[in-house]
Structures are given as structure tokens and as C-alpha cells.
C-alpha positions in Angstrom: 91.2 17.4 -55.9 93.6 19.4 -54.1 95.0 17.6 -51.0 97.0 18.9 -48.0 98.3 16.9 -45.2 96.4 17.2 -41.8 97.7 16.1 -38.4 94.6 15.9 -35.9 94.6 14.2 -32.1 91.3 14.7 -30.1 90.6 14.3 -26.4 87.3 13.5 -24.5 86.4 14.5 -21.1 82.8 13.5 -20.3 80.1 13.5 -17.6 77.1 10.9 -17.5 73.7 12.0 -17.9 70.4 10.7 -18.3 69.9 12.5 -21.7 73.1 13.7 -24.3 74.4 14.2 -27.5 78.3 12.4 -28.0 79.9 12.2 -31.4 82.4 9.4 -32.8 85.1 10.7 -35.5 84.2 8.9 -38.7 87.1 10.9 -41.0 89.0 13.7 -42.0 89.0 15.6 -45.7 92.0 17.9 -45.6 91.4 21.0 -48.1 90.0 24.7 -48.7 86.5 24.2 -48.6 83.4 25.9 -49.7 80.5 24.7 -48.3 79.5 21.4 -47.1 75.8 19.7 -47.3 75.2 16.1 -45.7 72.6 13.7 -46.2 73.1 10.7 -44.1 76.8 10.0 -44.2 77.0 11.6 -47.8 78.4 15.0 -48.2 78.5 17.3 -51.2 81.4 19.6 -50.8 82.6 22.8 -52.6 86.1 21.9 -53.5 89.0 22.4 -56.2 86.8 24.3 -58.2 84.3 22.0 -58.0 81.4 20.0 -56.0 82.9 16.7 -54.5 80.8 13.9 -54.1 82.3 12.5 -50.6 81.5 9.6 -48.2 81.7 10.8 -44.7 83.1 7.4 -43.8 85.8 7.5 -45.2 86.8 11.1 -46.6 86.9 9.3 -50.3 85.3 11.4 -53.3 83.3 9.1 -55.5 82.6 11.9 -58.5 83.6 15.6 -59.0 81.0 17.9 -60.5 81.5 21.2 -62.2 78.6 23.3 -62.6 80.7 26.1 -64.4 84.1 27.8 -64.5 84.8 28.9 -60.8 84.5 27.6 -57.3 81.1 26.6 -56.2 79.8 27.5 -52.8 77.7 24.4 -52.0 74.5 25.5 -49.7 72.1 22.2 -49.9 72.0 18.6 -51.3 69.2 16.0 -51.4 69.0 13.1 -53.8 70.9 14.2 -56.9 70.2 17.8 -56.6 72.8 20.1 -55.4 71.9 23.9 -54.6 74.6 27.0 -54.1 76.4 30.0 -55.4 79.1 30.6 -57.9 80.3 34.1 -58.6 77.4 35.3 -56.6 74.8 33.6 -58.9 72.5 30.7 -58.0 73.7 27.1 -59.8 71.6 24.1 -59.4 73.1 20.6 -60.5 70.7 17.6 -60.9 73.2 16.0 -63.5 72.6 18.9 -65.8 74.0 22.1 -64.1 72.3 25.6 -64.4 73.3 28.8 -63.6 71.0 31.5 -62.8 72.1 35.5 -63.4 70.4 36.4 -60.2 72.2 37.3 -56.7 71.4 34.7 -54.4 72.3 35.3 -50.5 71.6 32.0 -49.3 69.2 28.7 -50.8 67.9 25.1 -49.8 65.9 22.3 -51.0 62.4 21.5 -49.4 61.7 17.8 -48.0 59.7 17.5 -51.7 63.3 18.0 -53.5 62.1 21.7 -54.7 64.9 24.5 -54.2 64.0 27.6 -52.6 66.2 30.6 -52.6 66.6 34.2 -51.1 67.4 36.5 -53.5 69.2 40.2 -53.1 66.8 42.6 -55.7 67.1 46.1 -56.6 68.1 48.5 -53.5 68.6 45.8 -51.2 65.3 44.7 -51.0 64.6 40.6 -50.4 63.2 38.3 -53.1 62.1 34.6 -52.3 61.5 32.1 -54.7 60.2 28.7 -54.3 61.1 26.9 -57.6 60.6 29.4 -60.3 58.0 31.7 -58.6 59.5 34.7 -57.0 58.3 37.2 -54.8 59.3 40.6 -53.7 59.1 41.1 -49.9 58.3 44.5 -48.3 59.9 45.8 -45.3 62.6 43.2 -44.9 66.1 44.1 -45.6 68.7 42.0 -48.0 71.4 44.9 -48.0 73.3 41.3 -46.0 72.5 38.3 -46.3 69.6 37.5 -44.0 69.3 34.2 -41.9 67.6 31.9 -43.7 65.4 28.5 -43.2 63.4 25.7 -45.2 60.4 24.7 -42.9 57.4 23.0 -44.8 55.8 24.8 -47.0 57.5 28.0 -45.9 61.0 29.7 -45.5 61.9 31.8 -42.4 64.0 35.0 -42.8 65.9 37.3 -40.1 67.0 40.5 -40.9 68.4 41.8 -38.0 65.2 44.0 -37.2 62.6 41.3 -37.7 61.6 38.0 -37.8 59.5 36.6 -40.6 57.3 33.5 -42.1 57.0 33.4 -46.0 54.8 30.9 -47.5 55.1 29.0 -50.4 52.1 31.3 -52.1 54.0 34.6 -51.0 52.4 35.8 -47.7 54.3 36.9 -45.3 54.0 37.4 -41.6 56.6 39.2 -39.4 57.5 40.3 -36.1 59.7 42.7 -34.5 62.7 40.5 -33.3 66.6 41.4 -33.2 68.0 38.4 -34.6 69.8 38.0 -37.8 70.2 33.8 -37.3 67.3 31.3 -37.9 67.0 27.5 -38.2 63.6 25.6 -38.3 64.0 22.3 -35.8 60.7 20.3 -37.1 58.5 22.2 -34.9 59.6 25.8 -34.4 61.9 28.4 -35.5 64.8 29.0 -33.5 66.4 32.7 -33.5 69.5 34.3 -32.3 71.5 37.7 -32.7 75.0 37.1 -33.9 77.2 38.2 -31.3 74.4 38.0 -28.2 73.7 35.3 -26.2 70.3 35.2 -26.2 68.4 32.2 -28.1 64.8 32.0 -28.7 62.3 30.2 -30.3 59.1 31.1 -32.3 56.1 28.5 -33.0 54.9 29.1 -36.7 52.0 31.5 -35.7 54.6 34.2 -34.1 54.3 32.8 -30.3 57.4 32.8 -28.5 57.5 29.6 -27.3 60.8 30.1 -24.6 64.3 32.3 -24.5 67.7 30.7 -23.3 70.7 32.9 -22.0 74.0 31.2 -23.1 77.2 31.4 -21.6 78.8 33.1 -24.9 77.7 35.0 -27.8 76.3 33.0 -30.5 78.4 32.8 -34.0 76.0 30.5 -35.7 72.9 28.2 -35.5 72.7 25.0 -37.3 69.5 22.4 -37.0 70.5 19.0 -35.7 67.8 17.0 -36.6 64.3 16.6 -35.6 63.7 18.3 -32.6 67.2 19.6 -32.0 69.7 22.8 -32.6 73.2 23.2 -32.5 74.3 26.7 -31.5 78.2 27.3 -32.1 79.6 30.2 -29.6 82.5 32.6 -29.8 84.4 32.4 -26.7 86.8 34.7 -27.6 90.5 33.7 -26.7 89.3 30.7 -25.1 87.9 29.3 -28.9 84.5 28.2 -29.6 81.9 25.9 -28.0 78.9 23.7 -29.7 76.2 23.7 -27.6 73.5 21.4 -28.0 69.9 21.7 -27.8 66.6 20.3 -27.8 63.2 21.8 -29.0 62.4 22.6 -25.7 65.9 24.8 -25.4 67.2 21.9 -22.5 70.9 21.5 -22.9 72.1 18.4 -24.6 75.5 18.9 -24.1 78.5 21.4 -25.2 81.3 20.8 -27.2 84.4 23.0 -26.4 86.7 23.8 -29.6 89.7 25.6 -29.8 87.9 28.3 -32.5 84.4 29.1 -34.3 84.1 26.6 -36.9 80.7 26.2 -40.1 78.7 23.5 -38.3 76.4 21.2 -40.2 74.0 18.2 -39.7 72.3 16.0 -42.2 68.7 16.2 -41.8 68.3 13.3 -39.5 70.8 14.5 -37.1 73.0 11.4 -37.3 76.4 12.8 -38.9 78.4 16.1 -38.3 80.6 18.2 -40.0 83.1 20.8 -38.5 84.2 22.8 -41.6 87.7 24.8 -40.5 89.6 26.7 -43.1 91.9 23.7 -43.9 89.8 20.9 -43.5 86.2 19.1 -42.8 86.1 16.8 -39.7 83.1 14.4 -40.1 81.4 12.6 -37.1 78.4 10.5 -36.4 76.2 11.6 -33.9 74.2 9.7 -30.8 71.9 10.8 -28.7 69.6 9.9 -25.9 71.9 7.5 -23.8 74.6 8.3 -21.3 77.6 8.9 -23.0 80.9 7.3 -23.1 84.7 8.7 -23.3 85.4 6.7 -26.5 83.8 9.3 -28.7 85.5 12.0 -30.4 88.5 10.4 -30.6 91.1 10.2 -33.7 94.7 8.3 -33.3 95.6 9.1 -37.0 95.8 5.5 -37.7 95.0 6.0 -41.6 98.2 8.1 -41.6 96.8 11.6 -42.1 97.3 13.1 -38.5 96.5 16.8 -38.1 96.9 21.3 -37.4 93.8 22.3 -38.1 93.7 25.9 -38.7 90.6 27.5 -36.7 89.7 31.2 -36.1 92.3 31.2 -33.0 95.0 30.4 -35.5 97.0 27.2 -36.2 97.2 24.8 -33.4 99.8 22.6 -34.3 99.3 18.8 -33.9 96.3 18.9 -31.5 92.9 19.8 -31.1 91.4 19.3 -28.0 87.8 18.7 -27.4 85.8 18.8 -24.4 82.0 17.3 -24.4 80.5 18.4 -20.9 76.9 17.6 -20.0 74.8 18.7 -17.4 
């Protein structure tokens, strides 16, 4: 395992509210990482040319898995199954790693434990595979990686011009929506276009449930547990912001950051990862109660104080984090 020394300090400014989301820091995993998949407090991380099995509570590595030569990028993990990308190709690792000679753009794992993936076919077409059964999709473009989300019995795609639901039998329903980001919150598809501030929610039949204008452009979306979604916003020189929303579009809190990061939650929404260029920060997530000032703090007492590099550069020895709740 590659190891570097990080120095981190965090300060929390909060208000009280009947509802809200708060975070307690668990640990810091230093190093150059390539994808994080959380399952409770267990994390699978692409790192140092292998897949590291990490305890998010302590950032300790319990096992190193090597799917093949090269740097694995972890896309999802459930139980003993890890799905990811290696040199553009799809890999599965459940104790006996398999590498497929297909160009994978994104992949996930259903609650039943089946891998699903979106592949780039000939001439930029989209192919979607449920397990070993693949379908070629007409009218959708995979010239660039589309937004991708796994839902019960289906996947959702957003290619910038349209949003589509692809059922496990190959049935495709598509709607004209300018979105390239999509997540499934357990009930609805939440979509956005990167670089624009609008977030929309759609029912499984394509009916728009709600629309919300945020205060800055969306950089990415992440499912944040049943009935919740997180939007990572790009505030330019001001940094980034992690905005928490419930399934009805209600604001649960805003987590101000020095820059945009890759954000991930476990399926239950109880653990958060923030992946920066030189490390991963793990937090436990609390919701539904007034917020306290003890959250999101880290004093470096384990001997690893940090300078986290973000999209706005190396910030030295302090990351200032602010959680503001309506």
C-alpha cells in the first residue's frame, strides 16, 4: 500500500433545525485512490495497483485484492463482489477475478447481487448488460460516459439529451431531458446537467415529480440512502458545496468545502466518503435530529495531520468545513 502523510483540521459551524444531516469524522485514508465503494463501514478502494478492503472506522486495510496487472478503478461492491474498470475494460472480483474485453463506462450491482454495466459499443452506441445478457440501445449516445444509476429491475441513463429507463428484459423508455447525471433514491430518478443549477426528479413512468434550482452549478449527484440525494456543487473560486436533499427535494443541509470532491455513500446512507486527489475522508452520517457542534471535527490525534489537495489547490494544514441548515 502506498502511504503519504496528510494533515487535516476541520471546523464546524451549524444552526439547529427540526430536520437535518450531520457528519462525524471516522478516519482519513491517505494516498492516490481510484474509486471508493461503501457498504456500511466497509470500503473497497482502488489504490496502489490493487483493490484495498478498508475499515472506514480506522482506515485500516484488511486485504489487498489484485484483479489483474494495472490500476483497478472500483465502481461498486456488495458482499464479496467488486465490479470496476481496468484499462477501460470491465472486471469482476468475487475471489476469482475475471477481466472482460469490453469497454465499460460505468457499472453497479443490484440489491440481488447481480452486476449491471453500461458499455460503449460500435460507433459510440450504448449497450447495457444485466449479468451476461446485453442489449443494444437505439437513440442513446455513449460517445461520452452517460449518467448511470441502478434501480430495482432496471437501470437509468442520462446522455445529455435524454433520460432513459432500461428494464432487465431490454425494454427502453426515454424522455427528452437535458441531463447527464442521474441517481436512484429508492423511489425516483434524480437528474441534473453538469454545469447547470437545476435538479429534477422523475417517477418510474417518466412523470416529473419536482424541480429545484440550487445556488451553484451541479458538479455531480450521489444517492445518499433511501429517499435522499446529495448534489456536489461547483462554487468556482469559493470552493464546493455538498447539498443534501430528501426525496421530495427538501433541503436537509449544505456542507461547504474548499473544492469539489468525489462523494459517495453506502446504500443505507450511514457512511460518507469524500475522495480528494491525495486521500479519502470517511464520515458517519446522522439525520433527522437537531445538529450539534461536535460533528465534522478531526484534531489529528492519531498522528496524521493533513493538507488535503482539492480542485482549488493544496490548502495547507486546514480544511474548513461549514454545515448550514435551513
